N, C-alpha and C positions, 0 to 999 in steps of 0.2 A: 186845270193847270194853274198853279199859283204864279201870279205875276210878281216880278221883283220891283221893289220901290227904287225910284231914282235916288242917287246919292244926296241930292238936295232935300229929299223928304225924310231922310234918316236923322235920328238924333246923334249928337256928338258921341254918346256912349256906344251906340250901334256902329258908328264909323270906326271907333277905336277897336271894337271887337272884330270887325271885318278886316281891319288893318293887321291885327295880330294873326288872324287865321291865314290871310294871304301871305304874310311873311313866313309863317310856319310851312306853308305849302311850298313856297319858293326855296326855302332852305332844304326841306326834305327832298324835293325833286332835284335840287342842285347836287346833293350828296349822291343820289341815284345816278345822275348824269356823270359825275366824276368816276363812280364805280364802273359804269358801263364803259367809259373811255379806257380805264385801266384793263378791264377784262378783254376788251376788243383788241387792244394793242398787244397784250400778252398772247392772245390766240393768233394774231397775225404774225408775231415774231417766232412763235414756237412751231407753227405748222408751215412747212415749206410750200405746200400746194394751196395755201390760202390766197384768195383773190383780194385785191384792194377794195372791191365792192363790199367786202365784209364790213368795212368801216363805215359804210353808208348810214346805218342808224345813228352813229355818233354825230354825223353832220346834220341829220334831220331832227334829232332830239331837242336842240335849243329852240327850234321854231315852235315846239309845243309849249315852251315856257313863256312865249311872247304875250299871249292874252292875259295870263296871270300877272305878268310884270306891268302891263298897261293898266290893268285894274288897280294894282297896288299903287301905281303912280297917281292915278286919278283919286284914290282914297286920300293920299297924302296931300294933294292939292286942295281937296275939299276940307280937310281938317285944318290946314293952314289958313284957308279963307275965312273960317269961322273963329279961329283963335287969334 
């Protein structure tokens, strides 16, 4: 198993690359999150027998973005500390 380097061990170029990748992932998942919200609301409003528990994935999905957002924040801090 490949061990990941600490942020302090990476070069500035590697940090910039990781920052761009993390931002792309956040934007992509953000778009998916919005699409899921819209679909779930439409399903809830169109179907009279739909339970409010149907919307549960919409409330759980932002939690999955938290580790990526924390990593992105740490990358920004490390880049600022070097620059």
